[in-house]
C-alpha positions as CSV (number, residue, x, y, z in Angstrom):
1,M,31.9,0.3,36.3
2,T,30.7,3.7,37.4
3,D,32.0,7.0,38.6
4,K,34.9,6.1,36.7
5,K,37.8,9.4,36.4
6,P,40.1,9.6,33.8
7,T,43.1,7.4,34.2
8,P,46.8,7.7,32.4
9,Q,46.8,5.8,28.7
10,P,49.1,3.1,29.3
11,T,52.0,3.5,26.5
12,T,53.3,-0.1,25.4
13,T,51.8,-2.7,23.8
14,A,51.8,-5.1,26.5
15,A,50.6,-2.8,29.1
16,R,47.4,-1.9,26.2
17,I,47.0,-5.7,26.3
18,A,46.9,-5.6,29.9
19,D,44.8,-2.6,30.3
20,F,42.5,-4.5,27.9
21,A,42.0,-7.3,29.9
22,V,41.1,-5.4,33.1
23,R,38.4,-3.5,31.3
24,L,36.9,-6.9,30.1
25,K,37.0,-8.0,33.6
26,Q,35.1,-4.9,35.2
27,L,32.7,-5.7,32.6
28,D,32.6,-9.2,33.7
29,E,31.7,-8.0,37.2
30,A,29.1,-5.3,36.4
31,Q,27.5,-7.9,34.3
32,A,27.5,-10.4,37.1
33,T,26.3,-7.8,39.9
34,A,23.3,-7.2,37.1
35,T,22.8,-11.0,37.2
36,E,22.4,-11.0,40.7
37,K,20.1,-8.0,41.1
38,Q,17.8,-9.5,38.2
39,K,18.1,-13.2,40.1
40,A,17.0,-11.5,43.5
41,K,13.7,-10.3,41.8
42,G,13.2,-14.1,40.3
43,K,14.0,-12.6,37.1
44,N,16.5,-13.6,34.3
45,S,19.2,-11.1,33.4
46,A,19.7,-9.1,29.7
47,M,22.5,-11.4,28.5
48,A,20.8,-14.9,29.9
49,R,17.8,-14.3,28.0
50,I,19.4,-13.7,25.0
51,M,21.9,-17.0,25.9
52,Q,18.4,-18.7,26.3
53,L,17.6,-17.3,22.6
54,V,20.1,-18.1,20.3
55,D,21.1,-21.3,19.1
56,P,23.0,-23.4,21.9
57,G,26.8,-22.9,21.6
58,T,27.0,-20.8,18.6
59,G,27.8,-17.7,20.9
60,F,26.7,-14.0,20.6
61,T,28.9,-11.4,19.2
62,E,28.2,-8.4,21.6
63,I,28.1,-4.8,19.5
64,D,29.0,-1.5,21.9
65,K,29.8,-3.6,25.3
66,F,32.0,-0.1,26.2
67,V,29.1,2.1,25.7
68,R,28.5,4.1,28.5
69,S,25.7,6.6,29.8
70,R,26.7,9.9,29.2
71,G,26.4,10.6,32.8
72,D,25.9,14.4,32.4
73,S,22.3,14.6,33.2
74,F,20.1,15.9,35.9
75,G,19.7,13.7,39.0
76,D,22.1,10.8,37.8
77,S,24.8,11.8,40.4
78,G,27.4,11.5,37.5
79,K,26.8,7.5,37.1
80,R,27.9,6.4,34.0
81,P,27.1,2.6,34.1
82,D,28.6,0.4,31.4
83,R,26.1,-0.8,28.7
84,D,23.6,1.8,29.7
85,A,21.0,-0.6,30.2
86,V,21.3,-2.4,27.1
87,I,23.2,-5.3,25.4
88,M,22.9,-5.7,21.7
89,G,24.5,-7.5,19.1
90,V,24.4,-10.5,16.6
91,G,23.4,-14.3,17.3
92,R,22.2,-16.7,15.7
93,I,18.9,-18.6,15.4
94,H,18.0,-21.8,12.9
95,G,21.7,-21.1,11.8
96,R,21.1,-17.7,10.3
97,E,21.9,-14.2,11.7
98,V,19.4,-12.2,13.8
99,G,20.1,-8.8,15.5
100,I,19.1,-8.9,19.4
101,F,19.0,-6.1,21.9
102,S,18.2,-7.1,25.6
103,Q,17.3,-4.2,27.7
104,D,18.7,-4.4,31.3
105,F,16.4,-3.7,34.4
106,S,19.2,-3.8,36.3
107,V,20.5,-0.4,35.4
108,F,18.3,2.3,35.5
109,G,15.0,0.4,35.5
110,G,16.1,-0.3,32.1
111,S,15.3,3.2,31.0
112,L,16.2,4.3,27.6
113,G,18.2,7.3,27.9
114,E,20.7,8.6,24.5
115,A,23.4,6.3,24.6
116,A,20.9,3.4,25.2
117,G,18.9,4.5,22.5
118,A,21.6,5.3,19.9
119,K,22.6,1.6,20.7
120,I,19.2,0.2,19.8
121,V,19.2,2.7,16.7
122,K,22.4,1.0,15.5
123,L,21.4,-2.4,15.8
124,Q,18.2,-1.3,13.8
125,E,20.7,0.4,10.9
126,Y,22.4,-3.0,11.1
127,A,19.6,-5.2,10.8
128,L,17.9,-3.2,7.7
129,K,21.4,-2.8,5.9
130,A,22.4,-6.8,6.2
131,G,18.8,-8.0,5.6
132,V,18.1,-9.5,9.3
133,P,15.3,-9.9,11.4
134,I,15.7,-8.3,14.6
135,I,14.4,-9.0,18.0
136,G,13.9,-6.8,21.0
137,I,13.9,-8.1,24.5
138,L,12.4,-5.6,26.5
139,D,12.5,-4.5,30.7
140,S,12.0,-1.1,30.9
141,G,10.4,1.9,32.7
142,G,10.4,3.7,29.7
143,A,12.4,7.0,29.0
144,R,15.1,8.1,31.3
145,I,13.7,11.0,33.6
146,Q,16.8,12.4,34.0
147,E,17.8,13.1,30.2
148,G,14.8,14.6,29.1
149,V,13.9,15.6,25.6
150,T,17.1,13.9,24.0
151,A,15.9,10.2,25.6
152,L,12.3,11.5,23.9
153,G,14.1,11.8,20.6
154,K,15.8,8.5,20.8
155,Y,12.3,6.7,20.9
156,G,11.4,8.9,17.7
157,E,14.6,7.7,16.0
158,I,13.6,3.8,17.2
159,F,10.0,4.0,15.8
160,R,11.2,5.9,12.4
161,L,13.5,2.8,12.0
162,N,10.6,0.5,12.9
163,T,9.0,1.7,10.1
164,Q,11.2,1.7,7.5
165,S,11.8,-1.5,8.4
166,S,8.4,-2.8,8.2
167,G,7.8,-5.2,5.4
168,V,11.7,-5.3,4.6
169,I,12.9,-7.3,8.0
170,P,11.1,-9.7,10.3
171,Q,10.7,-7.7,13.3
172,F,9.8,-9.1,17.1
173,S,9.2,-7.8,20.4
174,I,9.4,-9.7,23.3
175,I,8.1,-8.4,26.5
176,C,9.7,-9.7,29.8
177,G,8.9,-6.9,32.0
178,P,7.1,-3.5,32.1
179,A,6.7,-1.3,28.7
180,A,5.6,2.2,29.8
181,G,4.6,5.4,28.1
182,G,6.7,5.6,24.8
183,A,8.6,2.3,25.4
184,V,5.1,0.7,24.3
185,Y,4.9,2.4,20.6
186,S,8.2,0.4,19.1
187,P,6.6,-2.9,20.2
188,A,3.5,-1.9,18.7
189,L,5.1,-1.2,15.1
190,T,6.9,-4.5,15.2
191,D,5.6,-7.5,13.3
192,F,5.2,-9.8,16.4
193,V,4.9,-9.1,20.6
194,V,5.1,-11.8,22.7
195,M,4.2,-11.5,26.4
196,V,4.9,-13.5,29.2
197,D,2.1,-14.1,32.1
198,K,2.1,-12.2,35.1
199,T,5.5,-10.9,34.1
200,S,4.9,-8.3,31.3
201,Q,3.0,-5.1,31.2
202,M,2.4,-2.6,28.4
203,F,0.1,0.9,28.7
204,V,0.6,4.1,27.8
205,T,-0.5,5.6,31.1
206,G,-0.1,4.1,34.4
207,P,-2.5,3.3,37.1
208,D,-1.0,5.7,39.3
209,V,-1.6,8.5,36.6
210,I,-4.9,6.8,35.6
211,K,-6.3,7.2,39.3
212,A,-4.8,10.8,39.6
213,V,-7.1,12.0,36.8
214,T,-10.0,10.0,36.2
215,G,-10.3,8.3,39.7
216,E,-10.6,5.0,38.2
217,D,-8.9,2.1,40.2
218,V,-7.3,-0.2,38.0
219,G,-4.5,-2.7,39.0
220,M,-1.5,-2.9,36.6
221,E,-2.1,-6.7,35.4
222,E,-5.8,-6.0,34.4
223,L,-4.6,-2.5,32.4
224,G,-1.8,-3.8,30.8
225,G,-0.7,-7.6,31.4
226,A,-0.2,-10.1,29.4
227,E,-3.5,-11.5,29.2
228,T,-5.2,-8.4,28.7
229,H,-3.3,-7.8,25.5
230,S,-3.7,-11.2,24.2
231,V,-7.2,-12.0,24.9
232,R,-8.5,-8.0,24.8
233,T,-6.9,-5.7,22.6
234,G,-5.0,-8.0,20.4
235,V,-1.6,-5.9,21.1
236,S,0.4,-9.3,21.7
237,H,0.3,-12.2,19.6
238,Y,1.3,-14.9,21.9
239,L,0.6,-15.0,25.7
240,A,3.6,-17.2,27.0
241,S,3.8,-18.9,30.0
242,D,7.2,-18.0,31.3
243,E,10.1,-16.7,29.5
244,P,11.3,-20.0,28.0
245,D,8.0,-20.6,26.3
246,A,8.5,-17.0,24.6
247,F,11.8,-17.3,23.2
248,D,10.7,-21.0,21.9
249,Y,7.5,-19.4,20.0
250,V,9.6,-16.7,18.4
251,R,12.4,-19.3,17.2
252,S,9.2,-21.3,15.9
253,V,8.0,-18.5,14.2
254,L,11.1,-17.6,12.4
255,A,11.6,-20.9,11.2
256,Y,8.7,-19.9,8.3
257,L,10.0,-16.8,7.7
258,P,12.4,-15.3,5.2
259,Q,15.6,-13.6,6.4
260,N,14.3,-10.6,4.5
261,N,11.6,-9.3,1.8
262,L,13.8,-10.5,-0.8
263,A,15.3,-13.6,0.7
264,P,14.4,-17.3,0.0
265,H,12.2,-19.0,2.3
266,P,13.4,-21.7,4.5
267,L,12.4,-24.9,2.8
268,Y,12.1,-28.1,5.0
269,A,12.1,-32.1,3.6
270,S,8.7,-33.2,3.1
271,V,7.6,-36.4,1.7
272,V,3.9,-36.1,1.1
273,S,1.4,-38.3,-0.5
274,E,-0.5,-37.4,-3.5
275,T,-2.6,-40.3,-2.5
276,P,-5.3,-39.5,0.2
277,T,-4.5,-40.8,3.5
278,E,-7.0,-41.9,6.1
279,A,-6.5,-38.9,8.1
280,D,-7.7,-36.8,4.5
281,K,-10.6,-38.9,4.6
282,E,-12.0,-38.0,7.7
283,L,-12.9,-34.4,6.3
284,D,-15.6,-36.2,4.1
285,S,-17.9,-36.4,7.1
286,I,-16.6,-33.4,9.2
287,I,-19.3,-31.0,8.2
288,P,-22.3,-31.4,10.0
289,D,-25.7,-32.2,8.4
290,S,-27.4,-29.1,10.1
291,A,-26.0,-26.0,9.2
292,N,-25.9,-24.1,12.2
293,Q,-23.9,-27.2,14.0
294,P,-20.4,-26.0,14.3
295,Y,-17.2,-28.2,13.7
296,D,-13.7,-27.5,14.4
297,M,-11.8,-25.7,11.7
298,L,-8.3,-26.4,13.3
299,D,-9.3,-30.0,12.2
300,V,-9.7,-29.3,8.5
301,I,-6.3,-27.0,9.0
302,A,-4.6,-29.9,10.3
303,R,-5.6,-32.1,7.4
304,S,-4.9,-29.8,4.4
305,V,-1.2,-29.0,5.2
306,D,1.9,-30.7,6.0
307,E,1.6,-32.9,9.3
308,D,1.9,-31.1,12.6
309,S,3.2,-27.9,10.5
310,F,0.5,-25.6,11.7
311,L,1.5,-22.7,14.1
312,E,-1.0,-20.6,15.3
313,V,-0.8,-16.9,15.7
314,Q,-2.9,-14.6,18.0
315,P,-5.3,-17.8,19.1
316,L,-6.6,-16.0,22.3
317,F,-7.6,-12.7,20.5
318,A,-10.6,-13.0,18.1
319,P,-11.1,-16.8,18.0
320,N,-14.0,-16.7,15.4
321,I,-10.9,-16.0,13.1
322,I,-7.4,-18.7,12.7
323,I,-4.5,-17.3,11.6
324,G,-1.1,-19.1,11.7
325,F,1.9,-20.1,9.6
326,A,2.1,-24.1,8.2
327,R,4.3,-25.9,5.3
328,V,2.7,-27.5,2.0
329,E,5.4,-29.8,0.8
330,G,8.0,-28.1,3.2
331,K,7.5,-24.8,2.0
332,P,6.1,-21.9,4.3
333,V,2.3,-20.5,3.7
334,G,-0.1,-18.4,5.8
335,V,-3.5,-19.4,6.5
336,I,-6.5,-17.7,7.1
337,A,-9.7,-19.3,8.5
338,N,-13.4,-19.0,9.8
339,Q,-13.9,-20.5,12.8
340,P,-17.3,-22.2,13.3
341,K,-16.7,-23.0,16.7
342,E,-16.7,-19.5,17.9
343,M,-19.4,-16.5,17.3
344,A,-20.2,-19.3,14.1
345,G,-17.4,-18.0,12.3
346,T,-18.9,-14.1,11.7
347,L,-16.6,-11.7,10.9
348,N,-16.2,-8.8,13.6
349,I,-13.8,-5.7,13.7
350,D,-11.4,-7.6,15.8
351,A,-11.2,-10.5,13.1
352,S,-11.4,-8.2,10.2
353,E,-8.4,-6.7,11.9
354,K,-6.4,-9.7,13.2
355,A,-6.9,-11.2,9.6
356,A,-6.0,-8.2,7.7
357,R,-2.6,-7.2,9.6
358,F,-1.7,-11.0,8.6
359,V,-2.1,-11.2,4.9
360,R,-0.4,-8.1,4.7
361,F,2.3,-9.7,6.6
362,C,2.4,-12.8,4.4
363,D,2.1,-10.8,1.2
364,A,5.2,-8.4,2.2
365,F,7.2,-11.6,3.1
366,G,6.1,-13.6,0.1
367,L,3.9,-16.8,1.8
368,P,1.6,-18.0,0.1
369,I,-1.8,-17.6,1.6
370,I,-4.6,-20.3,1.9
371,T,-7.9,-19.4,3.3
372,L,-10.5,-21.4,4.4
373,V,-14.0,-20.1,4.3
374,D,-17.1,-21.1,6.4
375,V,-18.6,-17.7,7.1
376,P,-22.3,-16.4,7.5
377,G,-21.6,-12.6,7.4
378,F,-20.3,-10.1,9.4
379,L,-21.6,-9.9,13.1
380,P,-24.6,-7.8,13.3
381,G,-25.2,-5.2,16.3
382,T,-25.1,-1.7,17.2
383,D,-22.1,-2.0,18.7
384,Q,-20.1,-3.2,15.7
385,E,-21.7,-0.6,13.7
386,W,-20.8,2.1,16.1
387,Q,-17.3,1.3,16.5
388,G,-16.8,1.8,12.6
389,V,-17.4,-2.0,11.3
390,I,-17.7,-0.5,8.0
391,R,-14.2,0.9,8.1
392,R,-12.2,-1.5,9.9
393,G,-13.9,-4.5,8.4
394,A,-12.8,-2.8,4.6
395,K,-9.1,-3.1,6.1
396,L,-9.0,-7.0,5.0
397,L,-11.0,-6.3,1.7
398,Y,-8.1,-3.9,1.0
399,A,-5.4,-6.4,2.2
400,Y,-6.7,-9.0,0.2
401,S,-7.0,-7.2,-2.7
402,E,-3.7,-5.8,-2.4
403,A,-2.1,-8.6,-1.9
404,T,0.4,-10.5,-5.0
405,V,1.3,-13.3,-3.8
406,P,-0.5,-16.9,-4.5
407,L,-3.7,-16.6,-2.8
408,I,-5.4,-20.4,-2.7
409,T,-9.2,-20.2,-1.3
410,V,-11.3,-23.2,0.0
411,I,-15.0,-22.9,0.7
412,T,-15.8,-25.7,3.0
413,R,-19.7,-24.5,3.9
414,K,-21.0,-21.0,4.4
415,A,-19.9,-18.3,2.1
416,Y,-22.7,-15.3,2.5
417,G,-22.8,-11.9,1.8
418,G,-19.9,-9.4,2.0
419,A,-18.5,-11.8,4.1
420,Y,-18.1,-14.2,1.3
421,I,-16.3,-11.5,-0.9
422,V,-14.1,-10.3,1.9
423,M,-12.7,-13.7,2.7
424,G,-10.4,-14.2,-0.1
425,S,-12.7,-14.3,-3.1
426,K,-12.2,-14.6,-7.3
427,H,-13.6,-10.9,-7.0
428,L,-10.6,-9.9,-4.9
429,G,-7.9,-11.4,-7.1
430,A,-7.5,-15.0,-5.7
431,D,-5.7,-17.4,-7.8
432,I,-7.3,-20.6,-7.6
433,N,-11.1,-21.0,-5.8
434,M,-12.1,-24.3,-4.7
435,A,-15.4,-25.4,-2.8
436,W,-16.4,-28.7,-0.8
437,P,-20.0,-30.3,-2.5
438,T,-21.4,-28.8,1.1
439,A,-20.5,-25.3,0.5
440,E,-23.6,-22.5,0.1
441,L,-22.4,-19.3,-1.8
442,A,-25.4,-16.6,-1.8
443,V,-26.2,-13.3,-0.6
444,M,-27.5,-15.0,2.4
445,G,-28.8,-18.1,4.2
446,G,-31.7,-20.3,3.2
447,Q,-33.5,-19.2,6.0
448,G,-32.7,-15.6,6.2
449,A,-33.9,-15.4,2.2
450,V,-37.1,-17.5,2.6
451,N,-38.1,-14.7,4.9
452,I,-37.5,-12.1,2.6
453,L,-38.6,-13.9,-1.0
454,Y,-41.6,-15.5,0.3
455,R,-42.9,-13.5,3.1
456,A,-46.4,-13.4,1.4
457,E,-46.4,-17.8,1.3
458,I,-45.6,-18.0,4.9
459,K,-48.2,-15.4,5.9
460,E,-50.9,-17.3,3.8
461,A,-50.0,-20.6,5.7
462,E,-49.9,-19.1,8.8
463,D,-53.5,-18.1,8.4
464,K,-54.5,-20.9,7.2
465,G,-52.8,-22.8,10.1
466,E,-50.3,-24.9,8.1
467,D,-47.2,-26.1,9.2
468,V,-45.3,-23.0,8.6
469,A,-41.8,-24.7,10.0
470,A,-42.3,-27.4,7.6
471,L,-43.0,-24.9,4.6
472,R,-40.1,-22.7,5.8
473,A,-37.5,-25.9,5.6
474,K,-38.7,-26.7,2.2
475,L,-38.8,-23.7,0.8
476,A,-35.0,-22.9,1.9
477,S,-33.9,-26.0,1.0
478,E,-34.9,-25.3,-2.8
479,Y,-33.1,-21.7,-2.1
480,T,-29.9,-23.5,-1.2
481,E,-30.1,-26.1,-4.2
482,S,-31.3,-23.7,-6.8
483,V,-29.5,-20.6,-5.8
484,A,-26.5,-21.3,-3.2
485,S,-25.2,-24.7,-5.0
486,P,-21.5,-24.7,-5.4
487,F,-22.0,-26.1,-8.9
488,L,-24.0,-23.2,-10.3
489,A,-20.9,-21.0,-8.8
490,A,-18.8,-23.6,-10.7
491,E,-21.1,-23.4,-13.8
492,R,-20.8,-19.2,-13.7
493,G,-16.7,-19.3,-13.3
494,E,-17.1,-17.7,-9.9
495,I,-15.2,-20.6,-8.4
496,D,-12.4,-22.8,-10.3
497,N,-13.4,-26.4,-9.0
498,V,-15.7,-28.6,-6.9
499,I,-13.5,-30.6,-4.9
500,Y,-14.0,-34.1,-2.6
501,P,-13.1,-32.9,1.2
502,H,-10.6,-35.7,1.2
503,M,-8.7,-34.2,-1.9
504,T,-8.1,-30.8,-0.1
505,R,-4.5,-31.2,1.1
506,I,-3.5,-32.6,-2.5
507,A,-5.6,-30.2,-4.6
508,I,-3.4,-27.2,-2.6
509,I,0.0,-29.2,-3.1
510,R,-0.9,-28.8,-6.9
511,S,-2.3,-25.2,-6.8
512,M,1.1,-24.4,-5.0
513,R,2.9,-25.8,-7.7
514,A,0.7,-24.5,-10.6
515,L,1.6,-21.1,-8.9
516,G,5.1,-21.4,-8.1
517,T,6.2,-18.5,-10.6
518,K,3.3,-16.4,-10.2
519,R,4.5,-12.8,-11.1
520,A,1.8,-9.8,-10.1
521,S,2.6,-6.3,-9.3
522,M,0.3,-3.1,-8.1
523,P,-0.2,-0.1,-10.3
524,A,2.7,2.5,-9.6
525,K,2.2,4.6,-6.6
526,K,3.6,6.1,-3.5
527,H,1.6,3.8,-1.4
528,G,-1.9,3.1,-1.0
529,N,-4.8,4.5,1.7
530,I,-5.4,1.8,3.8
531,P,-9.0,2.6,5.9
532,L,-7.5,2.8,9.2
């Protein structure tokens, strides 16, 4: 339906019904053409993507299907395609309403013009008023050049509504093609970005412009491909193998989330045992005897929450910290944990920002946070210091300190220095803090402390030709037992309890019950000033 000329309006009821049928047929024909164009490129159509995302057999209520491009812009030859490069409306996922828009690359390369932008804004306004999640499926070359500042203005309205919706309704972006220029900032403002391997690209400035301005040669995938943003930049929260995988992941995340910040959480039937299981008992031997030997924190998480309920977020970015959703007695929770297998579980800039954003998301939507701690400290190095680890690491401090949801922390092994404080400590407001007998809570580890506290004794032993390694080991052991013991921390009230590792799941269940009616609030303010 392009290049239409005004036609006389029918005057009888029958004629109007017939005219409506013709218009619907023309829309269907236009959709069939769009499908063929995308199919020729090995891609799904905008509507096909929506139907893959929503519950099977529930349909999709399209809104603004008769909206057309304004058709009065420079260089567009008066073309006025139906739907103007975006399909939007309301569907159901897990039996709950969601707002969905899907950009149509077959129309003006999916570019955003005034009409398309107005449609997305209308959907955002609906989702915010109705209190339902919103999902954007992006496949666009950016702003429509022919429409100039009008198109840019619509981006501004979209960004504003992204911001107003933040913390009120869950927002998702699924990148199924290019997202260039201004198109990248709306996904950046949403809660979760999912990219498809070898298909998605996101960049502010494309390879051609970069080469023209800087002389740098870089390919599209290297610059802004799905792997780049999932591994290096952290823009993407999940690297999907294909579009169905992307849609499945979004559906999986939605299963843990409320419709909005005031809605109840989805609850799932769960039969849990308050008697330690064989899997629980495996935790009693998971910590190696050597403090420097790693173990997989994912194994601890799996045995601390409902069986097979953990869904990881951003698994490829900053793998030294784990974040994700799980369930405890069928109730959704957020999980944050150091990963000793990666960089010894140290905190660095990327890990701090990754965890801070997740803490704030969980707090915004009322999800209790379970923190599993094995952290030897912040990663040392000039690159970290010069890139701003002080300011950027403070984001995690800020996030935990302002959280008012139930906070449950379990220390499995190391909890050293400032990193111990940052990881959901009692001092930041955590409600229930527990430690395993293997935990070590101190300003630093035994070896580091010995080098400072017993420098003279070690020097004297070296001068006498004594076994310095044995002396170091003895002094480090004494330090750990006398200063870093979890029982000393419990004696002083720094932690609430010391538990057997095999009791972790049960202790978390009981802690969740105890905090089920928690009420907390922050001092009245317009907003805080997080160290961005």
